[in-house]
C-alpha positions as a Markdown table, in Angstrom:
| # | Residue | x | y | z |
|---|---|---|---|---|
| 1 | Met | 137.9 | 109.8 | 126.4 |
| 2 | Leu | 138.5 | 113.7 | 126.0 |
| 3 | Pro | 139.3 | 115.9 | 129.2 |
| 4 | Leu | 136.4 | 118.3 | 130.3 |
| 5 | Arg | 137.0 | 121.8 | 129.5 |
| 6 | Ala | 136.3 | 124.2 | 132.4 |
| 7 | Thr | 133.6 | 126.5 | 131.6 |
| 8 | Leu | 132.7 | 130.3 | 132.8 |
| 9 | Ser | 130.9 | 130.7 | 135.7 |
| 10 | Thr | 127.3 | 132.8 | 135.8 |
| 11 | Ala | 129.3 | 135.5 | 138.2 |
| 12 | Asp | 132.2 | 135.5 | 135.2 |
| 13 | Leu | 129.6 | 135.7 | 132.5 |
| 14 | Gln | 127.7 | 138.6 | 134.5 |
| 15 | Thr | 131.3 | 140.3 | 135.0 |
| 16 | Ile | 131.7 | 140.6 | 131.4 |
| 17 | Leu | 128.4 | 141.6 | 130.7 |
| 18 | Asp | 128.7 | 144.5 | 132.8 |
| 19 | Arg | 131.4 | 145.7 | 130.4 |
| 20 | Val | 129.2 | 145.1 | 127.4 |
| 21 | Thr | 127.4 | 148.0 | 125.5 |
| 22 | Tyr | 125.0 | 147.6 | 122.4 |
| 23 | Lys | 122.4 | 150.2 | 121.7 |
| 24 | Pro | 120.9 | 152.8 | 124.3 |
| 25 | Gly | 118.6 | 151.2 | 126.3 |
| 26 | Trp | 119.7 | 147.6 | 125.8 |
| 27 | Leu | 120.4 | 145.7 | 129.0 |
| 28 | Phe | 121.9 | 142.4 | 129.5 |
| 29 | Arg | 122.3 | 140.1 | 132.4 |
| 30 | Ile | 122.7 | 136.4 | 133.1 |
| 31 | Tyr | 121.1 | 134.2 | 135.6 |
| 32 | Asp | 120.8 | 130.4 | 136.5 |
| 33 | Gly | 117.6 | 128.7 | 135.4 |
| 34 | Arg | 116.0 | 126.0 | 137.4 |
| 35 | Trp | 116.2 | 123.6 | 134.4 |
| 36 | Glu | 118.1 | 124.4 | 131.6 |
| 37 | Gly | 121.2 | 126.5 | 133.3 |
| 38 | Gln | 122.7 | 129.9 | 132.4 |
| 39 | His | 120.5 | 132.2 | 130.5 |
| 40 | Leu | 121.3 | 135.5 | 128.7 |
| 41 | Val | 118.5 | 137.9 | 129.3 |
| 42 | Ile | 118.2 | 140.8 | 126.7 |
| 43 | Thr | 115.8 | 143.8 | 127.6 |
| 44 | Thr | 114.8 | 146.6 | 125.7 |
| 45 | Val | 112.1 | 148.7 | 124.3 |
| 46 | Val | 111.6 | 149.0 | 120.7 |
| 47 | Pro | 109.1 | 150.5 | 118.0 |
| 48 | Asp | 106.3 | 148.3 | 117.6 |
| 49 | Ala | 105.9 | 147.3 | 114.0 |
| 50 | Met | 102.3 | 146.1 | 114.1 |
| 51 | His | 101.1 | 149.4 | 116.2 |
| 52 | Pro | 102.9 | 152.3 | 114.4 |
| 53 | Gly | 103.7 | 155.0 | 117.0 |
| 54 | Gln | 103.7 | 152.7 | 120.0 |
| 55 | Thr | 106.4 | 150.7 | 121.6 |
| 56 | Thr | 107.0 | 147.2 | 122.9 |
| 57 | Thr | 109.3 | 145.6 | 125.6 |
| 58 | Leu | 111.5 | 142.9 | 124.0 |
| 59 | Asp | 112.5 | 140.5 | 126.9 |
| 60 | Val | 114.5 | 137.9 | 125.2 |
| 61 | His | 115.7 | 134.8 | 127.6 |
| 62 | Ser | 118.1 | 132.7 | 125.9 |
| 63 | Ser | 119.6 | 129.4 | 127.3 |
| 64 | Leu | 123.7 | 129.7 | 127.0 |
| 65 | Pro | 125.9 | 126.9 | 125.9 |
| 66 | Pro | 128.7 | 126.3 | 128.0 |
| 67 | Met | 131.5 | 128.9 | 127.7 |
| 68 | Arg | 135.0 | 128.3 | 127.9 |
| 69 | Asp | 136.2 | 131.8 | 127.5 |
| 70 | Glu | 135.4 | 135.8 | 126.9 |
| 71 | Ser | 136.1 | 135.6 | 123.4 |
| 72 | Gln | 133.4 | 132.8 | 122.7 |
| 73 | Phe | 130.9 | 134.3 | 124.8 |
| 74 | Leu | 131.4 | 137.5 | 122.9 |
| 75 | Glu | 130.7 | 136.0 | 119.6 |
| 76 | Trp | 127.8 | 134.3 | 120.8 |
| 77 | Ile | 126.3 | 137.7 | 122.1 |
| 78 | Ala | 127.2 | 139.1 | 118.5 |
| 79 | Trp | 125.0 | 135.8 | 117.0 |
| 80 | Arg | 122.2 | 136.3 | 119.3 |
| 81 | Leu | 122.0 | 140.0 | 118.7 |
| 82 | Gly | 121.7 | 139.4 | 114.9 |
| 83 | Arg | 119.2 | 136.7 | 115.4 |
| 84 | Ile | 117.0 | 139.6 | 117.3 |
| 85 | Glu | 118.0 | 142.3 | 114.8 |
| 86 | Asn | 116.8 | 139.7 | 111.7 |
| 87 | His | 113.1 | 139.0 | 113.6 |
| 88 | Glu | 112.8 | 142.5 | 113.8 |
| 89 | Met | 113.6 | 143.5 | 110.5 |
| 90 | Arg | 111.0 | 140.7 | 109.4 |
| 91 | Glu | 108.6 | 142.5 | 111.1 |
| 92 | Phe | 109.4 | 146.1 | 109.7 |
| 93 | Leu | 110.0 | 145.0 | 106.0 |
| 94 | Gln | 106.3 | 145.7 | 104.7 |
| 95 | Leu | 104.6 | 146.1 | 101.3 |
| 96 | Asp | 101.6 | 148.0 | 101.4 |
| 97 | Gly | 101.5 | 148.0 | 105.1 |
| 98 | Glu | 101.9 | 143.9 | 105.4 |
| 99 | Ser | 104.9 | 142.5 | 106.8 |
| 100 | Leu | 106.5 | 140.4 | 103.9 |
| 101 | Phe | 108.3 | 138.0 | 106.2 |
| 102 | Asn | 106.2 | 138.2 | 109.2 |
| 103 | Pro | 108.1 | 136.1 | 111.9 |
| 104 | His | 104.8 | 135.7 | 113.9 |
| 105 | Ala | 103.1 | 133.9 | 111.1 |
| 106 | Glu | 102.2 | 130.1 | 111.3 |
| 107 | Tyr | 105.3 | 128.3 | 109.8 |
| 108 | Ala | 107.4 | 131.6 | 110.1 |
| 109 | Asp | 110.3 | 129.4 | 111.4 |
| 110 | Arg | 110.4 | 126.7 | 108.6 |
| 111 | Asp | 112.5 | 127.0 | 105.7 |
| 112 | Leu | 110.1 | 125.4 | 103.4 |
């Protein structure tokens, strides 16, 4: 049987997050979820692709896998930010005012 690896505590993860910056107005925090363990929360205000001239608040809660060290955690954050940016790009990439790859469309997350 393989030995268990130590994982970073919620306090450890928040200490790392306190040093992380991304775009102005993007906030990061960690909390312990009641059912699914540690969660990263990314909050920011962005332009609303569906309502030009308006903004919308992103409040993204992501369940975290166990993190063994700072390097793994930072790589995971970069991966998660990439997923969020991809979602936003699919909203804003439009043809004749219609989203080409609307992430909110039925079956949008399926690779058919």
